[in-house]
C-alpha positions in Angstrom: 41.5 58.0 -100.6 38.1 56.6 -101.2 39.1 55.0 -104.5 39.0 51.3 -104.7 42.4 50.0 -103.7 43.9 46.6 -102.8 44.4 47.7 -99.3 40.8 47.3 -98.1 41.6 48.1 -94.5 43.1 51.4 -95.5 40.0 52.0 -97.7 37.6 51.2 -94.9 39.5 53.5 -92.5 39.6 56.3 -95.0 35.8 56.0 -95.3 35.4 56.2 -91.6 37.7 59.2 -91.4 35.8 61.1 -94.0 32.5 60.0 -92.4 33.7 61.5 -89.0 35.0 64.7 -90.5 31.7 65.3 -92.4 29.7 64.4 -89.2 31.6 67.2 -87.4 30.8 69.8 -90.0 28.3 72.4 -89.0 25.6 71.2 -91.3 26.9 67.7 -92.3 26.8 68.7 -95.9 28.1 66.0 -98.1 27.1 63.0 -96.0 24.9 61.7 -98.8 28.0 61.5 -101.1 29.5 58.8 -98.8 26.4 56.6 -99.4 25.1 54.7 -102.4 21.7 55.9 -103.6 20.1 52.6 -102.5 21.4 52.4 -98.8 20.5 51.8 -95.2 21.5 53.0 -91.8 20.4 51.0 -88.7 20.9 52.6 -85.4 20.7 50.6 -82.2 20.5 53.4 -79.6 23.9 55.0 -80.3 22.5 58.1 -82.0 18.6 58.0 -81.7 18.1 56.1 -78.4 15.8 53.9 -80.5 16.0 50.8 -82.7 15.5 52.3 -86.2 16.4 51.9 -89.8 16.7 54.8 -92.3 16.7 54.1 -96.1 18.2 56.3 -98.8 21.2 58.7 -98.8 19.2 61.9 -98.5 17.1 60.7 -95.5 20.3 59.3 -93.8 22.0 62.6 -94.3 19.1 64.5 -92.6 18.8 62.1 -89.8 22.6 61.9 -89.1 23.0 65.6 -89.3 20.3 66.2 -86.7 21.4 63.6 -84.3 25.2 63.9 -84.6 25.2 67.5 -83.4 23.6 66.3 -80.3 25.5 63.1 -79.4 29.0 64.2 -80.4 30.2 61.0 -82.1 33.8 60.4 -82.8 36.9 58.1 -82.7 35.6 55.9 -85.6 38.4 53.2 -85.9 38.6 49.8 -87.4 38.1 47.4 -84.4 41.6 46.1 -83.6 40.6 42.8 -82.0 37.9 41.7 -84.4 38.0 40.3 -87.9 39.9 42.8 -90.3 37.9 44.3 -93.2 37.2 41.7 -95.9 35.3 41.1 -99.1 32.1 39.2 -98.4 28.8 38.5 -100.0 25.7 39.7 -98.2 22.2 39.5 -99.7 23.8 38.7 -103.1 26.1 41.7 -103.2 29.9 41.6 -103.0 31.1 44.3 -100.5 33.9 45.2 -98.1 32.6 44.5 -94.5 34.4 46.4 -91.8 33.8 46.2 -88.1 34.6 49.4 -86.3 34.4 51.1 -82.8 33.4 54.6 -82.0 32.3 56.8 -79.0 29.6 59.4 -78.3 29.4 61.8 -75.5 27.5 59.2 -73.5 28.8 55.8 -74.4 30.9 53.5 -76.5 29.7 51.6 -79.5 30.6 49.3 -82.3 29.3 49.0 -85.9 29.6 47.6 -89.3 30.0 49.4 -92.7 29.7 47.7 -96.0 31.4 49.5 -98.8 30.6 48.9 -102.5 32.2 50.5 -105.5 29.8 53.1 -107.0 29.9 52.6 -110.8 28.3 56.0 -111.3 31.1 57.7 -109.5 34.3 56.3 -110.7 34.1 53.2 -108.6 34.6 55.1 -105.4 33.7 53.1 -102.3 30.4 54.2 -100.7 28.4 52.8 -97.9 25.7 50.3 -98.8 24.8 49.6 -95.2 25.8 51.1 -91.9 25.2 49.9 -88.4 25.8 52.0 -85.2 25.2 50.2 -82.0 25.6 51.3 -78.4 27.6 48.8 -76.3 27.9 50.5 -73.0 27.3 53.8 -71.2 30.3 55.7 -69.9 30.5 55.5 -66.1 28.0 52.6 -66.1 29.9 49.8 -67.6 29.2 46.1 -66.9 31.4 44.7 -64.2 33.1 41.9 -66.2 36.6 40.4 -66.3 39.1 42.6 -64.5 36.3 44.9 -63.5 34.4 42.1 -61.7 33.3 42.6 -58.0 36.0 41.5 -55.5 33.5 40.0 -53.0 35.4 41.5 -50.1 32.2 42.5 -48.2 31.5 39.0 -47.2 34.9 37.4 -47.7 36.8 39.5 -45.1 34.1 40.2 -42.6 33.8 36.9 -40.7 31.0 38.1 -38.4 29.0 39.7 -41.2 26.5 38.0 -43.5 28.0 35.6 -46.0 27.3 35.3 -49.7 24.4 33.0 -49.2 22.8 35.2 -46.6 23.0 38.2 -49.0 21.6 36.1 -51.8 18.7 35.0 -49.8 17.9 38.5 -48.6 18.2 39.8 -52.2 15.8 37.2 -53.5 13.2 37.4 -50.8 12.4 41.1 -51.3 11.0 41.5 -47.7 12.1 45.1 -47.4 11.9 46.5 -50.9 10.4 46.3 -54.4 12.3 45.5 -57.5 13.1 48.3 -59.9 12.2 45.9 -62.8 9.7 43.1 -62.7 10.2 40.6 -65.5 7.1 38.4 -66.3 8.1 35.1 -67.6 11.2 32.9 -66.9 12.0 31.5 -70.3 15.0 32.6 -72.4 13.6 36.1 -72.9 13.2 36.7 -69.1 16.6 35.2 -68.2 18.5 37.1 -70.9 17.0 40.6 -69.9 17.3 39.9 -66.2 21.0 38.8 -66.6 21.8 42.0 -68.6 20.1 44.2 -66.0 21.9 42.3 -63.2 25.3 43.3 -64.7 24.1 47.0 -65.0 23.2 46.9 -61.3 19.4 47.2 -61.8 17.4 45.4 -59.1 15.4 42.9 -61.1 12.8 40.1 -60.1 11.7 37.4 -62.5 8.2 35.9 -61.8 6.9 32.7 -63.4 3.8 30.7 -62.8 5.5 27.3 -63.2 6.6 25.5 -60.1 10.3 25.0 -61.2 12.7 27.1 -63.2 12.8 25.7 -66.8 9.3 24.1 -66.6 8.2 26.2 -69.6 10.5 23.9 -71.7 10.5 20.8 -69.3 6.8 20.3 -69.6 6.6 20.4 -73.4 6.1 17.2 -75.3 8.4 14.4 -74.5 10.4 14.2 -77.8 11.1 18.0 -78.2 14.5 19.2 -79.1 15.5 22.7 -80.4 15.3 22.9 -84.2 18.3 25.2 -84.6 21.8 24.4 -83.6 23.7 24.8 -80.4 26.2 27.4 -81.6 23.3 29.9 -82.2 21.5 29.5 -78.9 23.8 30.6 -76.1 22.5 32.9 -73.4 24.3 36.0 -72.4 27.6 35.6 -70.5 27.4 31.8 -70.2 27.9 29.8 -73.3 26.8 26.2 -73.5 29.7 23.7 -72.8 31.5 22.7 -76.0 30.6 19.0 -75.4 26.8 19.8 -75.7 24.9 18.1 -78.6 24.1 20.0 -81.8 20.3 19.9 -81.1 19.6 20.5 -77.4 16.9 18.3 -75.9 14.2 20.3 -74.0 15.0 18.8 -70.5 18.7 19.6 -71.0 17.8 23.2 -71.7 15.4 23.4 -68.8 18.1 22.2 -66.5 20.5 24.7 -67.9 18.0 27.5 -67.3 17.9 26.4 -63.6 21.8 26.4 -63.4 21.9 29.8 -65.2 19.7 31.4 -62.6 21.9 30.2 -59.9 25.1 30.9 -61.5 24.1 34.5 -62.7 22.5 35.1 -59.3 19.2 36.1 -60.7 16.2 36.8 -58.5 13.4 34.4 -59.5 10.1 33.6 -58.0 8.5 30.3 -59.2 4.8 29.5 -58.7 4.0 33.2 -59.0 1.2 34.4 -61.3 1.3 38.0 -62.6 -2.4 39.1 -62.3 -2.0 42.5 -63.8 -1.1 46.1 -63.1 -1.9 49.8 -63.4 0.6 52.6 -64.1 0.8 55.8 -62.0 1.9 58.6 -64.3 2.5 61.0 -61.5 4.8 58.6 -59.4 6.3 56.9 -62.4 5.8 53.4 -61.3 3.4 50.4 -61.5 1.1 48.8 -59.0 1.1 45.2 -59.8 -0.5 42.1 -58.1 1.4 38.8 -57.8 -0.3 35.6 -56.5 1.6 32.7 -55.3 0.4 29.0 -55.5 -0.5 29.0 -51.9 -3.0 31.7 -52.5 -1.0 34.5 -50.9 -0.7 37.9 -52.6 2.0 40.4 -53.0 1.5 43.9 -54.2 4.6 45.5 -55.7 5.5 48.9 -57.3 8.2 48.4 -59.9 9.2 51.2 -62.2 9.4 48.9 -65.1 7.5 45.7 -66.3 9.1 43.6 -68.9 6.8 41.2 -70.6 8.9 38.2 -71.4 6.1 35.7 -72.0 7.3 35.0 -75.6 5.5 35.2 -78.9 3.5 32.2 -77.7 1.8 33.2 -74.5 -1.8 32.1 -74.1 -3.1 29.1 -75.9 -5.4 29.9 -78.9 -8.3 27.5 -78.8 -10.5 28.5 -81.7 -14.3 28.2 -81.7 -14.9 25.3 -84.0 -18.5 24.5 -84.8 -19.7 21.1 -83.6 -16.3 20.4 -81.7 -18.3 20.1 -78.5 -19.9 17.0 -79.9 -16.6 15.1 -79.5 -16.6 13.0 -76.3 -13.0 11.8 -76.5 -9.9 13.6 -75.0 -9.4 17.1 -76.4 -6.1 18.9 -75.8 -4.4 21.9 -77.0 -0.8 21.2 -78.1 0.5 23.2 -75.0 -1.0 20.5 -72.8 0.3 17.5 -74.8 3.1 15.6 -73.1 3.8 12.2 -74.8 2.2 9.5 -76.9 2.8 6.5 -74.6 -0.9 6.7 -73.3 -2.2 6.5 -76.8 -0.5 3.3 -78.1 -3.0 1.4 -80.3 -5.5 4.2 -80.3 -6.6 6.8 -82.9 -5.5 10.3 -82.8 -6.3 13.5 -85.0 -3.9 16.5 -84.8 -5.3 19.7 -86.2 -2.6 22.1 -87.4 0.5 21.6 -89.4 3.1 23.8 -87.8 6.2 22.5 -86.0 4.1 21.4 -82.9 1.5 19.7 -85.0 4.0 17.7 -87.0 6.1 16.8 -84.0 3.1 15.7 -82.0 1.8 13.6 -84.9 5.2 12.0 -85.2 5.4 11.4 -81.5 2.1 9.8 -81.5 2.9 7.6 -84.5 6.2 6.4 -82.9 4.2 5.4 -79.8 2.0 3.2 -81.9 -1.1 5.4 -82.4 -3.1 5.6 -85.6 -2.6 9.3 -86.5 -4.4 11.6 -89.0 -2.9 15.2 -89.5 -5.4 17.8 -90.5 -4.1 20.8 -92.4 -5.9 24.1 -91.9 -3.8 26.4 -94.2 -0.8 26.1 -96.5 2.4 25.4 -94.6 6.1 26.0 -95.3 8.1 22.8 -95.0 11.9 22.6 -95.0 14.3 19.8 -94.1 16.0 20.5 -90.8 19.3 19.8 -92.4 20.8 21.4 -94.4 18.0 23.7 -95.5 16.7 25.1 -92.2 20.2 25.8 -91.0 21.2 27.8 -94.0 20.1 31.0 -92.3 22.7 30.4 -89.5 25.7 29.8 -91.8 27.7 32.7 -90.4 27.5 31.2 -86.9 29.6 28.3 -88.0 32.7 30.5 -88.0 34.1 33.5 -86.0 33.0 34.6 -82.6 29.5 34.8 -81.2 30.0 38.5 -80.6 31.0 39.1 -84.2 28.1 37.0 -85.5 25.6 38.8 -83.3 26.8 42.1 -84.6 26.5 40.9 -88.2 23.0 39.7 -87.6 22.1 43.1 -86.0 23.5 45.0 -88.9 21.3 43.6 -91.7 18.4 45.9 -92.4 15.0 44.2 -92.9 14.8 44.8 -96.7 18.2 43.1 -97.2 17.3 40.3 -94.7 14.2 39.6 -96.8 16.3 39.5 -99.9 18.7 37.1 -98.3 15.8 34.8 -97.1 14.3 34.8 -100.6 17.5 33.5 -101.9 17.9 31.0 -99.1 14.3 29.8 -99.6 15.0 29.2 -103.3 18.1 27.3 -102.4 16.2 25.1 -99.8 13.4 24.4 -102.4 16.1 22.9 -104.7 17.7 20.9 -101.8 14.2 19.6 -100.7 12.7 19.1 -104.1 12.0 15.4 -103.7 10.4 15.8 -100.4 8.2 18.8 -101.6 7.1 17.0 -104.7 6.1 14.0 -102.6 4.0 16.2 -100.2 2.3 17.8 -103.2 1.4 14.3 -104.5 -0.5 13.5 -101.3 -2.3 16.7 -101.3 -0.3 18.7 -98.8 -0.6 22.5 -99.4 2.8 24.3 -99.5 3.7 27.9 -99.3 7.0 29.7 -98.9 6.2 32.8 -97.0 5.1 36.2 -98.2 6.9 37.0 -101.4 9.0 33.9 -100.9 10.8 35.2 -97.8 10.7 31.8 -96.1 10.3 30.4 -92.5 12.3 33.2 -90.7 9.9 35.9 -91.8 6.9 33.7 -91.1 8.1 33.6 -87.6 8.8 37.4 -87.4 5.4 38.3 -88.8 3.0 35.6 -87.4 5.1 33.4 -84.9 4.6 30.2 -86.9 3.2 28.6 -90.0 6.2 26.4 -90.9 7.7 23.0 -90.1 11.3 21.9 -89.9 11.2 18.4 -91.1 12.7 15.8 -88.7 10.8 12.9 -90.3 7.1 13.6 -90.1 6.8 14.9 -93.7 8.4 11.6 -94.9 5.8 9.6 -92.9 3.1 11.7 -94.5 4.5 11.1 -98.0 4.7 7.3 -97.3 1.1 7.3 -96.0 2.2 6.2 -92.4 0.6 9.4 -91.1 -2.7 10.2 -92.9 -3.4 13.7 -94.2 -6.8 15.5 -94.4 -7.7 19.0 -95.1 -9.8 21.0 -92.5 -11.9 22.4 -95.4 -13.0 18.8 -96.1 -14.5 18.3 -92.6 -18.3 18.4 -92.3 -18.4 18.4 -88.6 -17.4 16.7 -85.3 -19.4 13.8 -83.9 -19.2 11.9 -80.6 -16.6 9.4 -81.9 -14.5 11.7 -84.0 -14.9 13.5 -87.4 -17.3 13.2 -90.2 -15.9 14.3 -93.6 -17.9 15.9 -96.4 -17.3 12.8 -98.6 -19.2 10.7 -96.1 -16.1 9.1 -94.6 -15.7 8.8 -90.8 -12.6 9.5 -88.9 -12.9 7.8 -85.4 -10.6 9.1 -82.7 -10.0 8.8 -79.0 -7.8 11.9 -78.9 -7.9 15.2 -80.8 -5.0 17.6 -80.4 -5.4 21.3 -81.4 -2.1 22.5 -82.6 -3.7 25.9 -83.3 -1.1 28.3 -81.9 -1.3 31.0 -79.4 -3.1 34.3 -78.9 -1.3 37.6 -79.8 0.6 39.7 -77.3 -2.1 42.4 -77.7 -4.6 40.0 -76.2 -2.3 39.5 -73.2 -1.8 43.2 -72.8 -5.5 43.9 -72.8 -6.1 41.1 -70.3 -3.4 42.2 -67.8 -3.4 46.0 -68.2 -6.7 46.9 -69.7 -7.9 48.4 -72.9 -6.4 51.9 -72.4 -2.8 50.5 -72.1 -3.4 48.1 -75.0 -4.5 51.0 -77.2 -1.6 53.1 -76.3 0.9 50.4 -77.0 -0.7 49.2 -80.3 0.4 46.1 -82.3 3.3 44.0 -81.0 5.5 41.8 -83.1 5.5 41.8 -86.9 6.6 44.8 -89.0 3.5 46.6 -90.1 4.6 49.2 -92.6 8.0 49.8 -90.9 11.5 48.3 -91.0 11.6 47.2 -87.3 9.6 44.8 -85.2 6.7 46.7 -83.6 7.1 47.6 -79.9 9.9 45.0 -79.4 13.1 45.5 -77.4 12.5 49.3 -77.3 10.3 51.9 -75.5 6.6 51.7 -76.1 4.1 54.6 -75.9 3.3 53.2 -72.4 6.0 54.4 -70.0 7.6 51.6 -68.1 6.2 48.8 -70.3 8.6 46.7 -72.4 8.5 43.5 -74.6 11.1 40.9 -75.3 10.4 37.7 -77.2 11.9 35.4 -79.8 14.5 32.7 -80.2 17.4 32.3 -77.8 19.6 34.2 -80.3 17.1 37.1 -80.7 16.8 37.4 -76.9 20.5 37.3 -76.3 21.2 40.0 -78.9 18.3 42.4 -78.2 18.3 42.0 -74.4 21.4 44.2 -74.5 19.7 47.1 -76.1 16.6 46.8 -73.9 18.7 46.8 -70.7 20.8 49.9 -71.8 17.5 51.8 -72.3 16.3 50.9 -68.8 19.6 51.8 -67.3 19.7 55.1 -69.1 16.2 55.9 -67.7 17.2 54.9 -64.2 20.3 57.0 -64.3 18.4 60.1 -65.5 20.1 60.0 -68.9 17.0 59.3 -70.8 13.6 60.6 -69.9 10.8 58.2 -69.2 8.0 59.9 -71.0 9.4 61.5 -74.1 12.5 59.7 -75.1 14.9 62.6 -74.5 18.1 63.1 -72.7 18.0 65.1 -69.5 20.9 67.6 -68.9 21.2 66.7 -65.2 23.2 63.6 -66.3 26.1 66.0 -67.1 27.2 66.0 -63.5 27.4 62.2 -63.5 30.1 61.6 -66.0 33.4 63.5 -66.4 33.3 62.7 -70.1 30.3 65.0 -70.7 30.7 67.6 -67.8 31.5 70.4 -70.2 28.8 69.7 -72.7 25.9 72.2 -73.0 22.4 71.1 -72.4 21.7 71.5 -76.1 24.5 69.0 -76.8 22.9 66.3 -74.8 19.3 66.8 -75.8 18.1 63.9 -78.1 15.3 64.1 -80.5 11.9 62.7 -79.6 11.4 59.0 -79.7 10.1 57.8 -83.1 7.2 55.6 -82.8 7.9 52.1 -84.4 
């Protein structure tokens, strides 16, 4: 039945049937025969309670055999209400892509298998990639749709507290501490808090800004998102269909405010998280929060989620002689708009998105602008080139596209982005040639993997051109290399060739400090050492310490674009729910047998059946 046939749906279901039968065999022997030699399995909690990618048929067989015996997977069926199996091209390979549903002893999941004819085995269809992702825990499903709360507690008792009374009490925390404290109220904080809310986990967001959305509202005046609206929805509440393709920062900030209200998220503004310490014996944190009025609150959450983003603390490098400059010196995070600098001279140091956008904003306000390049930078036109990576989001449902994005293992994602980068270089050839002519230093990411992997490894180093590059080519914005600067003087910059660059304003678009720096500052060196590197890939196939348990119990990290936060907040929230319900051990990443009494679906399973292997460090 695994021969290549015209009925691709039947072929895909046949593969799933054999996969399920082989998983149920005592030793799983023969699983490797269902996979190509060069293949990948990505698991998002369903088998391993981790985000992990396994490469190679032999390794996949060993891992699946070990884990399947303990989670009892079954009911692998082509998903009836999703796109049927179809021929597609992913990472340059033509394959049958099939979305399926399945169950384990503890939950329900969905996945994607991509089947390719194996020329070395009579063109039998074998798995090239496999995703297994946990969607919900049995007995702890989100209350959505027909399962929504009825609201009878306050709608039928006319003498009791109404909805507003209950919301105020929930938000004030006068008589309790939250189970989860989320530090940071941007897209990462809102996404994880919304997921936890739907899983009935008491969650408080704290943010030092005075108003919800200020982390976007206070950015420079001309800012809009650089990717398109269809990619950027938050969980549960998509943007209205009338919204512009590129969302202005203030519009997004106002949406964040509305989202918190509509989703009934507990949010404290004007609240600084000053740090915390973990009590291993009690299994909770002691954290200090300071309000803008100077008052202090000590709390004991069981979990702290750091949602301060990839860009947390401004990185102001030590630049020799910069102290000589007597004009206005700003980091890009403090820049607002160029109206105050009309007719004046400005130097912007740094050529990422912020540096280019600030230089263009100053120029459009009538300032005389010089952009200083510190290192080679990837440049791509915002349309169509920068949007090539989001092509799948132009069709199908958001849920399907998120699953497709989740299913791509890192090596194949890199291969895809190499192809997209080559395509964009051709599309942008005229612009790139012009930049080279004026001395702009270009690069295209490690091994040509493009802007997406620059973001995933270093959080920047690229620019989506919305006009600044054209101004540089035309000489409207001057370009200098940092390496040609001899030093800073009272009135500006002196170059090695003797030229002088006078300026009233210098903007340092020099990025932000790493998450490791923030962890060390807030939690101390011991916790920082225990957690290790955050963000980037290291030698692995998953982002380090993101969206999954770290070696520090109760400490989690979520960051990234709106799409990344929407997708991965689900997996982070499910892990916290599993810990809080006693399904998953806090300390060692293992299932606890006491959960058996909580769910009829697993009452008759032995302790050994619900015992999961130790968490793999990322």
